[in-house]
C-alpha positions in Angstrom: 0.0 0.0 0.0 1.4 3.4 -0.9 1.0 6.6 1.0 -1.7 7.9 -1.4 -3.9 4.9 -0.7 -3.4 5.3 3.1 -4.3 9.0 2.9 -7.4 8.1 0.9 -8.5 5.5 3.5 -7.8 7.9 6.4 -9.8 10.5 4.6 -12.7 8.0 4.4 -12.3 7.3 8.1 -12.4 11.0 8.9 -15.6 11.3 6.8 -17.1 8.4 8.8 -16.2 10.2 12.1 -18.4 13.1 10.9 -21.4 10.9 11.7 -20.7 11.5 15.4 -21.8 14.8 17.1 -19.1 17.6 17.5 -18.8 17.1 21.3 -18.1 13.4 20.9 -15.6 14.0 18.1 -13.9 16.7 20.2 -13.5 14.3 23.1 -12.8 11.0 21.3 -12.1 11.8 17.6 -8.3 12.1 17.9 -8.0 8.9 19.8 -10.3 7.1 17.3 -8.1 8.3 14.5 -4.9 7.2 16.3 -6.4 3.8 16.9 -7.4 3.6 13.2 -3.8 4.5 12.2 -2.3 1.9 14.5 -4.7 -0.8 13.3 -4.0 0.2 9.7 -0.3 0.0 10.3 -0.8 -3.5 11.9 -2.8 -4.7 8.9 -6.0 -5.1 10.8 -8.0 -2.7 8.5 -9.9 -4.8 5.9 -13.4 -5.0 4.6 -14.7 -6.6 7.8 -13.1 -3.8 9.8 -14.8 -1.2 7.7 -18.2 -2.9 7.9 -17.9 -3.2 11.7 -16.9 0.5 12.0 -19.8 1.6 9.8 -22.2 -0.6 11.7 -20.9 0.8 15.0 -21.3 4.4 13.8 -24.8 3.7 12.5 -25.8 2.2 15.8 -24.2 4.7 18.2 -24.1 8.0 16.4 -27.9 8.7 16.4 -28.1 8.0 20.1 -25.2 10.3 20.7 -26.8 13.0 18.6 -30.0 12.8 20.6 -28.1 13.0 23.8 -26.2 16.1 22.6 -29.4 17.8 21.3 -31.3 17.0 24.5 -28.4 18.3 26.7 -28.1 21.4 24.5 -31.8 22.1 24.7 -31.8 22.0 28.4 -28.8 24.2 28.8 -29.2 28.0 29.1 -27.3 28.5 25.9 -29.6 26.0 24.1 -32.7 27.6 25.5 -31.5 31.1 24.4 -30.7 29.8 20.9 -34.2 28.2 20.7 -35.8 31.4 21.9 -33.7 33.3 19.4 -35.0 31.2 16.5 -38.6 31.5 17.8 -38.2 35.3 18.3 -37.0 35.7 14.7 -39.8 33.6 13.4 -42.5 35.3 15.5 -41.2 38.7 14.5 -41.2 37.8 10.8 -44.8 36.4 11.1 -45.9 39.6 12.8 -44.2 41.8 10.2 -45.9 39.9 7.4 -49.3 40.1 9.1 -49.0 43.8 10.0 -47.8 44.6 6.4 -50.9 42.9 4.9 -53.1 44.8 7.4 -51.3 48.1 6.5 -51.7 47.5 2.8 -55.4 46.7 3.3 -55.9 49.8 5.5 -54.5 52.0 2.7 -57.3 50.8 0.4 -59.9 50.4 3.1 -59.9 54.1 4.2 -58.6 53.5 7.7 -57.5 56.6 9.6 -53.9 57.8 10.1 -53.9 56.5 13.7 -54.6 52.9 12.7 -51.9 53.1 10.0 -49.4 54.6 12.5 -50.0 51.9 15.0 -49.5 49.2 12.3 -46.2 50.8 11.4 -45.3 50.8 15.1 -46.2 47.1 15.2 -43.9 46.4 12.2 -41.1 48.3 13.8 -41.3 46.5 17.1 -41.7 43.1 15.3 -38.5 44.0 13.4 -36.8 44.6 16.8 -38.0 41.1 17.8 -36.3 39.7 14.7 -33.1 41.5 15.5 -33.2 40.4 19.1 -33.7 36.8 17.9 -30.7 36.9 15.7 -28.7 38.5 18.6 -29.8 35.7 20.9 -28.5 33.2 18.4 -25.0 34.7 18.8 -25.3 35.1 22.6 -24.0 37.6 25.0 -25.6 39.7 27.8 -26.3 42.6 25.3 -28.4 40.1 23.3 -30.6 39.4 26.4 -31.0 43.1 27.1 -32.0 43.7 23.4 -34.5 40.7 23.6 -36.0 42.1 26.8 -36.4 45.6 25.1 -37.8 44.0 22.0 -40.3 41.9 24.0 -41.5 45.0 26.0 -41.8 47.1 22.8 -43.8 44.4 21.0 -46.2 44.0 24.0 -46.6 47.8 24.1 -47.3 48.0 20.4 -49.9 45.3 20.5 -51.6 46.7 23.6 -51.6 50.1 21.9 -53.2 48.6 18.8 -55.9 46.9 21.0 -56.6 50.2 22.8 -57.0 52.2 19.6 -58.6 50.0 17.0 -58.1 46.2 17.0 -57.6 45.3 13.4 -55.3 42.2 13.4 -56.6 38.6 13.8 -57.0 37.2 17.3 -54.2 34.7 16.6 -51.7 37.4 15.4 -52.6 39.6 18.4 -52.3 36.7 20.8 -48.9 35.8 19.3 -47.8 39.4 19.5 -48.6 39.5 23.2 -48.1 35.9 24.4 -44.7 35.2 22.7 -42.9 38.3 24.2 -44.2 37.2 27.6 -42.8 33.7 27.1 -39.5 35.3 25.9 -39.4 37.5 29.1 -40.0 34.5 31.2 -37.3 32.5 29.6 -34.8 35.4 30.0 -35.8 35.7 33.6 -35.4 32.0 34.4 -32.1 31.9 32.5 -30.8 34.9 34.5 -31.9 33.4 37.8 -30.1 30.2 37.0 -27.0 32.1 36.1 -27.2 34.1 39.3 -27.5 30.9 41.4 -24.5 29.5 39.7 -26.5 26.6 38.1 -25.5 27.6 34.6 -22.1 29.0 33.5 
């Protein structure tokens, strides 16, 4: 076997290691590669070896991925990333809904106050999208921005309800309920960090 063949086979082994989650590869990937090299050098690597390695990866990698995803979801960082994604999606949905209402109000002869409130809803929903993206990248400033975005979004929807309710019940409910859930998750995450439960 020449060096080119060995590099190709190691390359294939490295590809197979990609089936495992990053945390597992970070902990065991180097050792697994070193064992593979030693076994290849000893002539143990053959078709049976490859089939056993692939079968092992197929059996264990999905369970390891589920463990990593579950642990990541329950961590503060995982929760904030999840809330970031949900914030961005809720904000985009509210922007789309308010934009449709604003366009309809332009043709429906609604007054300037209704249109101004809808523009305010679009602006605060945009802030929710920005806060969601910031939460994905982390940091204390992101949490502050998310808190401000949630407060502004609640304020905009309450103002809309006080002046002239014009959006659907579902959109209004999402515009008020989701920021409350976001606030709650920020509060719980901050309390955990203060107690030293989360780094």
